[in-house]
DSSP file (Angstrom, degrees, kcal/mol; ACC not computed):
  #  RESIDUE AA STRUCTURE BP1 BP2  ACC     N-H-->O    O-->H-N    N-H-->O    O-->H-N    TCO  KAPPA ALPHA  PHI   PSI    X-CA   Y-CA   Z-CA
    1    1 A M              0   0    0      0, 0.0     5,-0.0     0, 0.0    31,-0.0   0.000 360.0 360.0 360.0 135.9    5.3  -17.3   -9.9
    2    2 A P     >  -     0   0    0      0, 0.0     4,-2.2     0, 0.0     3,-0.2  -0.279 360.0-126.2 -59.6 143.8    4.2  -20.7   -8.5
    3    3 A K  H  > S+     0   0    0      1,-0.2     4,-2.6     2,-0.2     5,-0.2   0.855 109.3  56.3 -61.7 -36.3    0.4  -20.8   -8.0
    4    4 A A  H  > S+     0   0    0      2,-0.2     4,-1.9     1,-0.2    -1,-0.2   0.919 108.7  46.7 -63.5 -42.4    0.8  -21.9   -4.3
    5    5 A T  H  > S+     0   0    0      2,-0.2     4,-2.6     1,-0.2    -2,-0.2   0.918 111.9  51.3 -62.5 -44.2    2.9  -18.7   -3.6
    6    6 A Q  H  X S+     0   0    0     -4,-2.2     4,-2.4     1,-0.2    -2,-0.2   0.906 109.7  49.3 -62.4 -42.3    0.4  -16.6   -5.4
    7    7 A Q  H  X S+     0   0    0     -4,-2.6     4,-1.8     2,-0.2    -1,-0.2   0.858 110.0  51.4 -66.3 -35.1   -2.5  -18.0   -3.4
    8    8 A Q  H  X S+     0   0    0     -4,-1.9     4,-2.2     2,-0.2    -2,-0.2   0.917 110.5  49.6 -64.2 -44.7   -0.6  -17.4   -0.1
    9    9 A D  H  X S+     0   0    0     -4,-2.6     4,-2.9     1,-0.2     5,-0.2   0.928 109.6  50.3 -58.0 -46.8    0.0  -13.8   -1.2
   10   10 A V  H  X S+     0   0    0     -4,-2.4     4,-2.5     1,-0.2    -1,-0.2   0.867 108.8  52.9 -62.9 -36.4   -3.7  -13.4   -2.0
   11   11 A S  H  X S+     0   0    0     -4,-1.8     4,-0.9     2,-0.2    -1,-0.2   0.926 112.2  44.8 -62.7 -45.4   -4.6  -14.7    1.4
   12   12 A V  H  X S+     0   0    0     -4,-2.2     4,-0.6     1,-0.2     3,-0.5   0.936 116.5  45.6 -62.6 -48.6   -2.3  -12.2    3.2
   13   13 A L  H >< S+     0   0    0     -4,-2.9     3,-0.7     1,-0.2    -2,-0.2   0.874 112.1  49.1 -70.0 -37.2   -3.4   -9.3    1.1
   14   14 A S  H 3< S+     0   0    0     -4,-2.5    -1,-0.2     1,-0.2    -2,-0.2   0.660 109.7  53.0 -79.3 -12.8   -7.2  -10.0    1.3
   15   15 A S  H 3< S+     0   0    0     -4,-0.9    -1,-0.2    -3,-0.5    -2,-0.2   0.496  80.6 116.0 -96.5  -4.4   -7.0  -10.4    5.1
   16   16 A S    <<  -     0   0    0     -3,-0.7     3,-0.2    -4,-0.6    64,-0.1  -0.443  52.7-157.3 -67.5 134.1   -5.3   -7.1    5.8
   17   17 A K  S    S+     0   0    0      1,-0.2    -1,-0.1    -2,-0.2     4,-0.1   0.692  90.9  34.7 -84.7 -19.1   -7.4   -4.7    7.8
   18   18 A H  S    S+     0   0    0      2,-0.1    64,-0.4     3,-0.0    -1,-0.2   0.160 104.7  80.0-121.4  18.6   -5.6   -1.5    6.6
   19   19 A G  S    S-     0   0    0     -3,-0.2     2,-1.9    62,-0.2    62,-0.2   0.163 109.1 -40.4 -98.5-142.3   -4.8   -2.4    3.0
   20   20 A L    >   +     0   0    0     60,-0.7     3,-1.6     1,-0.2   111,-0.1  -0.547  69.9 172.7 -87.8  74.7   -6.8   -2.3   -0.1
   21   21 A V  T 3   +     0   0    0     -2,-1.9    -1,-0.2     1,-0.3   107,-0.1   0.643  64.7  56.9 -66.2 -21.1   -9.8   -3.7    1.7
   22   22 A Y  T 3  S+     0   0    0    105,-0.4    -1,-0.3    -3,-0.1     2,-0.2   0.492  80.4 105.1 -92.4  -2.0  -12.4   -3.5   -1.0
   23   23 A L    <   -     0   0    0     -3,-1.6     2,-0.1   104,-0.2   101,-0.0  -0.556  67.8-131.9 -76.8 145.1  -10.5   -5.5   -3.6
   24   24 A T     >  -     0   0    0     -2,-0.2     4,-2.3     1,-0.1     5,-0.2  -0.384  24.6-103.9 -87.7 168.5  -11.9   -9.0   -4.1
   25   25 A A  H  > S+     0   0    0      1,-0.2     4,-2.1     2,-0.2     5,-0.1   0.878 125.5  52.9 -61.6 -35.8   -9.9  -12.3   -4.1
   26   26 A N  H  > S+     0   0    0      2,-0.2     4,-2.0     1,-0.2    -1,-0.2   0.906 106.9  51.7 -66.3 -39.9  -10.3  -12.3   -7.9
   27   27 A D  H  > S+     0   0    0      1,-0.2     4,-2.5     2,-0.2    -2,-0.2   0.924 110.1  49.2 -58.3 -45.0   -8.9   -8.7   -8.0
   28   28 A W  H  X S+     0   0    0     -4,-2.3     4,-3.3     1,-0.2     5,-0.2   0.881 107.1  54.6 -62.7 -39.7   -5.9   -9.9   -6.0
   29   29 A M  H  X S+     0   0    0     -4,-2.1     4,-1.7     2,-0.2    -1,-0.2   0.909 110.2  47.1 -62.4 -41.3   -5.3  -12.9   -8.3
   30   30 A L  H  X S+     0   0    0     -4,-2.0     4,-1.4     2,-0.2    -2,-0.2   0.923 114.5  47.0 -64.5 -44.2   -5.2  -10.5  -11.3
   31   31 A I  H  X S+     0   0    0     -4,-2.5     4,-2.9     1,-0.2     3,-0.5   0.938 110.0  52.1 -63.1 -46.8   -2.9   -8.1   -9.4
   32   32 A A  H  < S+     0   0    0     -4,-3.3    -1,-0.2     1,-0.2    -2,-0.2   0.846 109.1  51.8 -59.6 -34.6   -0.6  -11.0   -8.3
   33   33 A D  H  < S+     0   0    0     -4,-1.7    -1,-0.2    -5,-0.2    -2,-0.2   0.832 119.9  32.8 -71.0 -32.1   -0.3  -12.1  -11.9
   34   34 A K  H  < S+     0   0    0     -4,-1.4    -2,-0.2    -3,-0.5    -1,-0.2   0.703  97.6  95.6 -98.9 -23.6    0.7   -8.7  -13.2
   35   35 A A  S  < S-     0   0    0     -4,-2.9     2,-0.5    -5,-0.2    74,-0.2  -0.250  72.7-120.4 -71.4 155.1    2.7   -7.2  -10.3
   36   36 A A  E     -A  108   0A   0     72,-2.3    72,-2.9     2,-0.0     2,-0.6  -0.835  24.0-138.6 -91.2 133.2    6.5   -7.3  -10.0
   37   37 A R  E     -A  107   0A   0     -2,-0.5     2,-0.3    70,-0.2    70,-0.2  -0.850  27.6-173.9 -96.5 118.0    7.5   -9.0   -6.8
   38   38 A L  E     -A  106   0A   0     68,-3.3    68,-2.4    -2,-0.6     2,-0.4  -0.817  15.5-147.3-115.7 151.8   10.4   -7.1   -5.2
   39   39 A K  E     -A  105   0A   0     -2,-0.3     2,-0.4    66,-0.2    66,-0.2  -0.951  10.7-169.1-118.3 139.2   12.7   -7.8   -2.2
   40   40 A F  E     -A  104   0A   0     64,-3.0    64,-2.6    -2,-0.4     2,-0.1  -0.994  17.0-133.3-128.7 133.5   14.1   -5.1    0.1
   41   41 A K    >   -     0   0    0     -2,-0.4     3,-2.3    62,-0.2    59,-0.3  -0.428  46.2 -76.9 -77.8 158.9   16.8   -5.7    2.8
   42   42 A A  T 3  S+     0   0    0      1,-0.3    59,-0.2    -2,-0.1    -1,-0.1  -0.324 122.5  19.9 -54.8 132.3   16.4   -4.3    6.3
   43   43 A G  T 3  S+     0   0    0     57,-3.6    -1,-0.3     1,-0.3     2,-0.1   0.270  94.3 131.1  89.6 -10.7   17.2   -0.6    6.1
   44   44 A A    <   -     0   0    0     -3,-2.3    56,-2.7    56,-0.1     2,-0.4  -0.432  63.2-108.0 -76.8 148.8   16.6   -0.3    2.4
   45   45 A H  E     +D   99   0B   0     54,-0.2    54,-0.2     1,-0.2     3,-0.2  -0.617  33.1 174.3 -74.2 128.5   14.5    2.5    0.9
   46   46 A I  E    S+     0   0B   0     52,-3.4     2,-0.4     1,-0.5    -1,-0.2   0.771  83.8  18.1 -93.0 -44.9   11.2    1.3   -0.4
   47   47 A I  E    S-D   98   0B   0     51,-1.7    51,-2.4    10,-0.0     2,-0.5  -0.983  76.4-152.6-124.1 136.9   10.1    4.9   -1.1
   48   48 A Q    >   -     0   0    0     -2,-0.4     3,-2.1    49,-0.2    46,-0.4  -0.952  24.0-116.8-114.2 122.1   12.6    7.8   -1.3
   49   49 A Q  T 3  S+     0   0    0     -2,-0.5    46,-0.2     1,-0.3    48,-0.1  -0.244 100.5  23.7 -54.1 137.2   11.4   11.3   -0.4
   50   50 A G  T 3  S+     0   0    0     44,-2.7     2,-0.4     1,-0.2    -1,-0.3   0.347 103.1  99.4  88.2  -7.2   11.7   13.6   -3.4
   51   51 A R  S <  S-     0   0    0     -3,-2.1    43,-2.2    41,-0.1    -1,-0.2  -0.911  74.4-117.6-114.1 141.4   11.5   10.8   -6.0
   52   52 A R        -     0   0    0     -2,-0.4    -4,-0.1    41,-0.3    36,-0.0  -0.480  14.0-157.1 -74.2 145.7    8.5    9.8   -8.0
   53   53 A T        -     0   0    0     39,-0.4    -1,-0.1    31,-0.2    35,-0.1   0.772   9.9-155.5 -93.6 -29.4    7.2    6.2   -7.5
   54   54 A H  S    S+     0   0    0      1,-0.1    57,-2.1    33,-0.1     2,-0.3   0.629  74.4  13.6  60.0  14.8    5.3    5.8  -10.8
   55   55 A G  E    S-B  110   0A   0     55,-0.3     2,-0.3    29,-0.2    55,-0.2  -0.964  88.2 -85.8 177.1-168.3    3.3    3.1   -9.0
   56   56 A V  E     -B  109   0A   0     53,-2.3    53,-2.8    -2,-0.3     2,-0.4  -0.920  23.0-139.9-126.8 154.5    2.4    1.7   -5.6
   57   57 A Y  E     -BC 108  83A   0     26,-2.7    26,-2.3    -2,-0.3     2,-0.5  -0.919   9.5-163.1-111.2 137.1    4.0   -0.9   -3.4
   58   58 A V  E     -BC 107  82A   0     49,-2.5    49,-2.7    -2,-0.4    24,-0.2  -0.980  23.2-128.8-120.5 115.7    1.9   -3.5   -1.5
   59   59 A L  E     +B  106   0A   0     22,-2.6    21,-3.9    -2,-0.5    47,-0.3  -0.414  29.2 174.1 -67.5 133.3    3.8   -5.2    1.3
   60   60 A L  E     +     0   0A   0     45,-3.4     2,-0.3     1,-0.4    46,-0.2   0.758  68.6   6.1-103.4 -43.1    3.6   -9.0    1.4
   61   61 A T  E    S+B  105   0A   0     44,-1.8    44,-1.3    17,-0.1    -1,-0.4  -0.966 103.7  23.8-140.7 157.0    6.0   -9.8    4.2
   62   62 A G  S    S-     0   0    0     -2,-0.3     2,-0.3    42,-0.2    42,-0.2  -0.126  76.0 -82.4  84.5 178.2    8.0   -7.8    6.7
   63   63 A M        -     0   0    0     40,-0.2    38,-2.3    15,-0.1    39,-1.2  -0.913  33.1-168.2-124.8 150.7    7.5   -4.4    8.3
   64   64 A A  E     -FE  77 100B   0     13,-2.3    13,-3.1    -2,-0.3     2,-0.4  -0.947  12.8-137.9-133.2 155.8    8.4   -0.9    7.1
   65   65 A T  E     -FE  76  99B   0     34,-2.8    34,-2.4    -2,-0.3     2,-0.6  -0.926   9.9-136.6-118.1 143.8    8.5    2.5    8.8
   66   66 A V  E     - E   0  98B   0      9,-2.7     2,-1.1    -2,-0.4    32,-0.2  -0.867  19.7-139.7 -97.2 123.9    7.4    5.8    7.4
   67   67 A Q  E     + E   0  97B   0     30,-3.0    30,-0.8    -2,-0.6     3,-0.1  -0.707  25.5 178.3 -90.9  95.6    9.9    8.5    8.2
   68   68 A L    >   -     0   0    0     -2,-1.1     3,-1.6     1,-0.1    28,-0.1  -0.876  24.6-146.1 -99.3 124.3    7.9   11.6    9.2
   69   69 A P  T 3  S+     0   0    0      0, 0.0    -1,-0.1     0, 0.0    27,-0.0   0.831  97.7  47.4 -59.4 -33.1   10.1   14.6   10.2
   70   70 A S  T 3  S+     0   0    0     -3,-0.1     2,-0.4     2,-0.0    -3,-0.0   0.407 100.0  82.1 -91.7   5.2    7.6   15.8   12.8
   71   71 A Q    <   -     0   0    0     -3,-1.6    -3,-0.1     1,-0.1     3,-0.1  -0.894  46.9-174.2-116.4 137.7    7.0   12.4   14.5
   72   72 A T  S    S+     0   0    0     -2,-0.4     2,-0.8     1,-0.2    -1,-0.1   0.815  85.5  60.4 -90.9 -38.5    9.1   10.6   17.1
   73   73 A A  S    S-     0   0    0      1,-0.0    -1,-0.2     0, 0.0    -5,-0.0  -0.808  88.8-145.2 -88.9 112.4    6.9    7.5   17.0
   74   74 A L        -     0   0    0     -2,-0.8    -7,-0.1    -3,-0.1     2,-0.1  -0.602  14.5-116.8 -83.4 131.4    7.2    6.4   13.4
   75   75 A P        -     0   0    0      0, 0.0    -9,-2.7     0, 0.0     2,-0.3  -0.393  30.6-144.1 -63.9 141.7    4.2    4.8   11.7
   76   76 A A  E     -F   65   0B   0    -11,-0.2     2,-0.4    -2,-0.1   -11,-0.2  -0.839   7.3-154.8-111.3 147.5    4.7    1.2   10.7
   77   77 A L  E     -F   64   0B   0    -13,-3.1   -13,-2.3    -2,-0.3     3,-0.1  -0.940  16.6-179.1-117.8 142.3    3.4   -0.6    7.7
   78   78 A G    >   -     0   0    0     -2,-0.4     3,-2.2   -15,-0.2   -19,-0.3  -0.631  42.4 -37.8-128.3-172.7    2.9   -4.3    7.6
   79   79 A P  T 3  S+     0   0    0      0, 0.0   -19,-0.2     0, 0.0    -1,-0.2  -0.199 125.3  21.0 -51.1 133.5    1.7   -7.1    5.1
   80   80 A G  T 3  S+     0   0    0    -21,-3.9   -60,-0.7     1,-0.3     2,-0.2   0.187  96.7 120.0  92.9 -15.7   -1.2   -6.0    3.0
   81   81 A E    <   -     0   0    0     -3,-2.2   -22,-2.6   -62,-0.2    -1,-0.3  -0.496  55.0-132.8 -87.0 155.6   -0.5   -2.3    3.4
   82   82 A V  E     -C   58   0A   0    -64,-0.4     2,-0.3   -24,-0.2   -24,-0.2  -0.765  19.9-178.8-108.2 146.7    0.3    0.1    0.6
   83   83 A C  E     +C   57   0A   0    -26,-2.3   -26,-2.7    -2,-0.3    15,-0.0  -0.986  64.1  42.2-139.5 155.4    3.0    2.8    0.3
   84   84 A G  S  > S+     0   0    0     -2,-0.3     4,-2.1   -28,-0.2   -29,-0.2   0.478  72.8 125.6  92.0   5.2    3.7    5.2   -2.5
   85   85 A E  H  >  +     0   0    0      2,-0.2     4,-2.5     1,-0.2     5,-0.2   0.824  66.4  53.7 -71.0 -31.5    0.0    6.0   -3.0
   86   86 A I  H  > S+     0   0    0      2,-0.2     4,-2.5     1,-0.2     6,-0.3   0.958 112.9  43.2 -68.7 -47.6    0.3    9.8   -2.6
   87   87 A S  H  >>S+     0   0    0      1,-0.2     4,-1.4     2,-0.2     5,-0.5   0.887 114.8  52.5 -62.7 -37.1    3.0   10.1   -5.3
   88   88 A F  H  <5S+     0   0    0     -4,-2.1    -2,-0.2   -33,-0.2    -1,-0.2   0.931 112.5  44.1 -61.7 -45.7    0.9    7.7   -7.4
   89   89 A L  H  <5S+     0   0    0     -4,-2.5    -2,-0.2     1,-0.2    -1,-0.2   0.903 125.5  28.7 -71.0 -43.5   -2.2    9.7   -7.1
   90   90 A D  H  <5S-     0   0    0     -4,-2.5    -1,-0.2    -5,-0.2    -2,-0.2   0.467  96.5-129.4-100.4  -0.9   -0.8   13.2   -7.6
   91   91 A E  T  <5 +     0   0    0     -4,-1.4    -3,-0.2    -5,-0.3    -4,-0.1   0.855  67.9 122.9  56.0  38.6    2.1   12.2   -9.9
   92   92 A Q  S   <S-     0   0    0     -5,-0.5   -39,-0.4    -6,-0.3    -1,-0.2  -0.748  72.1 -74.2-117.7 167.6    4.5   14.2   -7.7
   93   93 A P        -     0   0    0      0, 0.0   -41,-0.3     0, 0.0    -1,-0.1  -0.271  64.5 -84.2 -61.1 152.5    7.6   13.2   -5.8
   94   94 A A        -     0   0    0    -43,-2.2   -44,-2.7   -46,-0.4   -43,-0.1  -0.238  29.4-146.7 -59.3 144.2    7.2   11.2   -2.7
   95   95 A T  S    S+     0   0    0    -46,-0.2     2,-0.3    -3,-0.1    -1,-0.1   0.657  75.6  18.8 -87.7 -19.2    6.5   13.2    0.5
   96   96 A V  S    S-     0   0    0    -48,-0.1     2,-0.4   -28,-0.1   -28,-0.1  -0.917  77.3-105.0-144.8 166.5    8.3   10.8    2.9
   97   97 A D  E     - E   0  67B   0    -30,-0.8   -30,-3.0    -2,-0.3     2,-0.5  -0.780  26.0-161.7 -89.6 141.1   10.9    8.0    3.1
   98   98 A V  E     -DE  47  66B   0    -51,-2.4   -52,-3.4    -2,-0.4   -51,-1.7  -0.986  13.3-170.6-123.7 120.9    9.6    4.5    3.7
   99   99 A L  E     -DE  45  65B   0    -34,-2.4   -34,-2.8    -2,-0.5     2,-0.5  -0.867  28.7-112.8-114.8 142.9   12.3    2.1    4.9
  100  100 A A  E     - E   0  64B   0    -56,-2.7   -57,-3.6    -2,-0.4   -36,-0.3  -0.590  22.0-165.5 -69.7 121.9   12.3   -1.6    5.4
  101  101 A K  S    S-     0   0    0    -38,-2.3   -37,-0.2    -2,-0.5    -1,-0.2   0.770  79.0  -4.1 -78.0 -26.7   12.5   -2.2    9.1
  102  102 A E  S    S-     0   0    0    -39,-1.2   -59,-0.2   -61,-0.1    -1,-0.1  -0.845 116.0 -45.5-149.3 175.9   13.3   -5.9    8.4
  103  103 A P        -     0   0    0      0, 0.0     2,-0.4     0, 0.0   -62,-0.2  -0.318  67.0-166.2 -54.4 133.5   13.5   -7.8    5.1
  104  104 A V  E     -A   40   0A   0    -64,-2.6   -64,-3.0   -42,-0.2     2,-0.4  -0.959  19.4-163.4-128.4 140.1   10.4   -7.0    3.1
  105  105 A E  E     +AB  39  61A   0    -44,-1.3   -45,-3.4    -2,-0.4   -44,-1.8  -0.978  23.7 170.3-117.0 138.8    8.8   -8.5    0.0
  106  106 A A  E     -AB  38  59A   0    -68,-2.4   -68,-3.3    -2,-0.4     2,-0.4  -0.994  34.6-120.4-147.0 150.6    6.3   -6.3   -1.9
  107  107 A Y  E     -AB  37  58A   0    -49,-2.7   -49,-2.5    -2,-0.3     2,-0.5  -0.759  25.8-153.2 -84.9 140.3    4.3   -6.2   -5.0
  108  108 A Y  E     -AB  36  57A   0    -72,-2.9   -72,-2.3    -2,-0.4     2,-0.5  -0.976  10.0-172.2-114.7 126.1    5.0   -3.2   -7.2
  109  109 A L  E     - B   0  56A   0    -53,-2.8   -53,-2.3    -2,-0.5     2,-0.1  -0.957  10.5-154.2-119.7 112.7    2.2   -2.1   -9.5
  110  110 A D  E  >  - B   0  55A   0     -2,-0.5     4,-2.2   -55,-0.2   -55,-0.3  -0.435  29.4-105.9 -84.4 164.2    3.2    0.6  -12.0
  111  111 A R  H  > S+     0   0    0    -57,-2.1     4,-3.1     1,-0.2     5,-0.2   0.889 116.7  51.6 -56.8 -47.5    0.6    3.1  -13.5
  112  112 A P  H  > S+     0   0    0      0, 0.0     4,-2.3     0, 0.0    -1,-0.2   0.911 111.0  49.3 -59.5 -40.5    0.4    1.5  -17.0
  113  113 A T  H  > S+     0   0    0      2,-0.2     4,-2.3     1,-0.2    -2,-0.2   0.939 113.6  45.5 -61.6 -48.1   -0.2   -2.0  -15.5
  114  114 A L  H  X S+     0   0    0     -4,-2.2     4,-2.8     1,-0.2     5,-0.2   0.926 111.4  52.6 -61.1 -46.6   -2.9   -0.6  -13.2
  115  115 A Q  H  X S+     0   0    0     -4,-3.1     4,-2.0     1,-0.2    -1,-0.2   0.902 109.1  49.8 -58.5 -42.8   -4.5    1.4  -16.0
  116  116 A T  H  X S+     0   0    0     -4,-2.3     4,-2.0    -5,-0.2    -1,-0.2   0.938 111.8  48.2 -62.4 -46.9   -4.7   -1.7  -18.3
  117  117 A L  H  X S+     0   0    0     -4,-2.3     4,-2.7     1,-0.2    -2,-0.2   0.917 112.1  49.3 -58.7 -43.6   -6.3   -3.7  -15.5
  118  118 A F  H  < S+     0   0    0     -4,-2.8     7,-0.2     1,-0.2    -1,-0.2   0.809 108.7  52.4 -70.7 -28.5   -8.8   -1.0  -14.8
  119  119 A E  H  < S+     0   0    0     -4,-2.0    -1,-0.2    -5,-0.2    -2,-0.2   0.882 116.2  40.5 -71.1 -37.3   -9.7   -0.7  -18.5
  120  120 A L  H  < S+     0   0    0     -4,-2.0    -2,-0.2     1,-0.3    -1,-0.2   0.843 131.7  26.1 -75.5 -34.6  -10.3   -4.4  -18.6
  121  121 A F    >X  +     0   0    0     -4,-2.7     4,-1.2    -5,-0.2     3,-1.2  -0.719  68.5 176.8-131.9  78.2  -12.1   -4.5  -15.2
  122  122 A P  H 3> S+     0   0    0      0, 0.0     4,-1.7     0, 0.0     5,-0.2   0.830  80.6  56.9 -58.4 -34.7  -13.6   -1.1  -14.5
  123  123 A H  H 3> S+     0   0    0      1,-0.2     4,-2.1     2,-0.2     5,-0.2   0.833 100.7  58.8 -66.4 -28.9  -15.2   -2.2  -11.2
  124  124 A M  H <> S+     0   0    0     -3,-1.2     4,-2.6     1,-0.2    -1,-0.2   0.903 103.0  53.8 -64.5 -40.9  -11.8   -3.2  -10.0
  125  125 A G  H  X S+     0   0    0     -4,-1.2     4,-2.6    -7,-0.2     5,-0.2   0.914 108.2  48.1 -60.4 -43.8  -10.6    0.4  -10.5
  126  126 A S  H  X S+     0   0    0     -4,-1.7     4,-2.0     1,-0.2    -1,-0.2   0.898 113.2  47.9 -67.7 -37.1  -13.4    1.8   -8.4
  127  127 A R  H  X S+     0   0    0     -4,-2.1     4,-2.1     2,-0.2  -105,-0.4   0.885 111.5  51.9 -67.8 -36.9  -12.7   -0.8   -5.6
  128  128 A F  H  X S+     0   0    0     -4,-2.6     4,-2.4     2,-0.2    -2,-0.2   0.955 113.6  41.5 -62.0 -52.6   -9.0    0.1   -5.8
  129  129 A Y  H  X S+     0   0    0     -4,-2.6     4,-2.3     1,-0.2    -2,-0.2   0.847 113.2  53.6 -70.3 -31.3   -9.4    3.8   -5.4
  130  130 A H  H  X S+     0   0    0     -4,-2.0     4,-2.1    -5,-0.2    -1,-0.2   0.912 110.6  48.0 -63.2 -42.5  -12.1    3.4   -2.8
  131  131 A S  H  X S+     0   0    0     -4,-2.1     4,-2.7     2,-0.2  -110,-0.3   0.907 110.4  50.8 -64.4 -42.9   -9.6    1.2   -0.8
  132  132 A L  H  X S+     0   0    0     -4,-2.4     4,-2.6     1,-0.2     5,-0.2   0.920 109.8  50.9 -62.6 -42.9   -6.8    3.8   -1.3
  133  133 A A  H  X S+     0   0    0     -4,-2.3     4,-2.1     1,-0.2    -1,-0.2   0.912 112.2  46.1 -60.9 -43.3   -9.1    6.6    0.0
  134  134 A C  H  X S+     0   0    0     -4,-2.1     4,-2.6     2,-0.2    -1,-0.2   0.911 112.4  50.9 -66.0 -42.5  -10.1    4.5    3.1
  135  135 A S  H  X S+     0   0    0     -4,-2.7     4,-2.3     1,-0.2    -2,-0.2   0.934 112.1  46.1 -60.2 -46.0   -6.4    3.6    3.8
  136  136 A M  H  X S+     0   0    0     -4,-2.6     4,-2.3     1,-0.2    -1,-0.2   0.883 111.5  52.6 -66.9 -37.1   -5.3    7.2    3.6
  137  137 A S  H  X S+     0   0    0     -4,-2.1     4,-2.5    -5,-0.2    -1,-0.2   0.927 109.0  50.2 -61.5 -45.7   -8.2    8.3    5.8
  138  138 A H  H  X S+     0   0    0     -4,-2.6     4,-2.1     1,-0.2    -2,-0.2   0.926 111.5  48.0 -59.1 -46.5   -7.2    5.7    8.4
  139  139 A R  H  X S+     0   0    0     -4,-2.3     4,-2.0     1,-0.2    -1,-0.2   0.890 111.0  50.2 -64.6 -39.4   -3.6    6.9    8.4
  140  140 A L  H  X S+     0   0    0     -4,-2.3     4,-2.4     2,-0.2     5,-0.2   0.918 109.7  51.1 -63.7 -43.3   -4.6   10.6    8.7
  141  141 A R  H  X S+     0   0    0     -4,-2.5     4,-2.2     1,-0.2    -1,-0.2   0.895 108.9  51.7 -61.9 -39.7   -6.8    9.8   11.6
  142  142 A E  H  < S+     0   0    0     -4,-2.1    -1,-0.2     1,-0.2    -2,-0.2   0.905 111.4  47.4 -63.8 -40.6   -3.9    7.9   13.3
  143  143 A L  H  < S+     0   0    0     -4,-2.0    -2,-0.2     1,-0.2    -1,-0.2   0.895 112.9  47.7 -67.2 -40.5   -1.6   10.9   12.8
  144  144 A I  H  < S-     0   0    0     -4,-2.4    -1,-0.2     1,-0.2    -2,-0.2   0.867 108.9-135.7 -71.1 -35.4   -4.2   13.4   14.1
  145  145 A G     <  -     0   0    0     -4,-2.2    -1,-0.2    -5,-0.2    -2,-0.1  -0.385  42.5 -25.7 102.3 174.7   -5.0   11.2   17.2
  146  146 A P        -     0   0    0      0, 0.0     3,-0.0     0, 0.0    -4,-0.0  -0.314  63.6-129.6 -64.3 140.8   -8.2   10.2   18.8
  147  147 A S        -     0   0    0      1,-0.1     2,-0.0     3,-0.0    -2,-0.0  -0.674  28.3-104.9 -89.3 145.0  -11.1   12.6   18.3
  148  148 A P        -     0   0    0      0, 0.0    -1,-0.1     0, 0.0     3,-0.1  -0.374  39.0-103.7 -68.0 148.6  -13.0   13.7   21.4
  149  149 A L        -     0   0    0      1,-0.1     2,-0.1    -2,-0.0     3,-0.1  -0.439  43.1-100.3 -67.7 142.5  -16.4   12.1   21.9
  150  150 A P        -     0   0    0      0, 0.0     2,-0.2     0, 0.0    -1,-0.1  -0.385  39.7-111.8 -66.2 142.0  -19.2   14.4   21.1
  151  151 A K        -     0   0    0     -2,-0.1     0, 0.0    -3,-0.1     0, 0.0  -0.492  26.5-122.8 -74.9 140.7  -20.9   16.1   24.0
  152  152 A K              0   0    0     -2,-0.2    -1,-0.1     1,-0.1    -3,-0.0  -0.635 360.0 360.0 -81.5 139.9  -24.4   15.0   24.9
  153  153 A P              0   0    0      0, 0.0    -1,-0.1     0, 0.0    -2,-0.0   0.499 360.0 360.0 -69.9 360.0  -26.9   17.8   24.9
């Protein structure tokens, strides 16, 4: 991949507010070097419910929607955000469908690639998992809705 494209990707990924926020620019450069860059047409499945992902996807361009059966307003994912993380973490089939709302480009990081990076750069692994935990916490809070303000005594 051309260095200019890789630097643009790193800029997008490191500026995302709901992505892997604790990764450094150097972490992103390592990831960009090792990840597979995939393209999805509008309407295509990025994640298919019931199938294992064996890795995670990080959106670079475009928007995707998470198909939750109980929701009428579907959560949207944009550049810098991750999908496939639940299946990646528990090594079980995906819990939802994620569809490209428009053309999407994403990095795909499979488990062996990530494991190799984390063995070489252990602090990257802790930043990666910390970021995943925060991202999942943010999404859960969005689904639950705003919490009431604590009452003053």
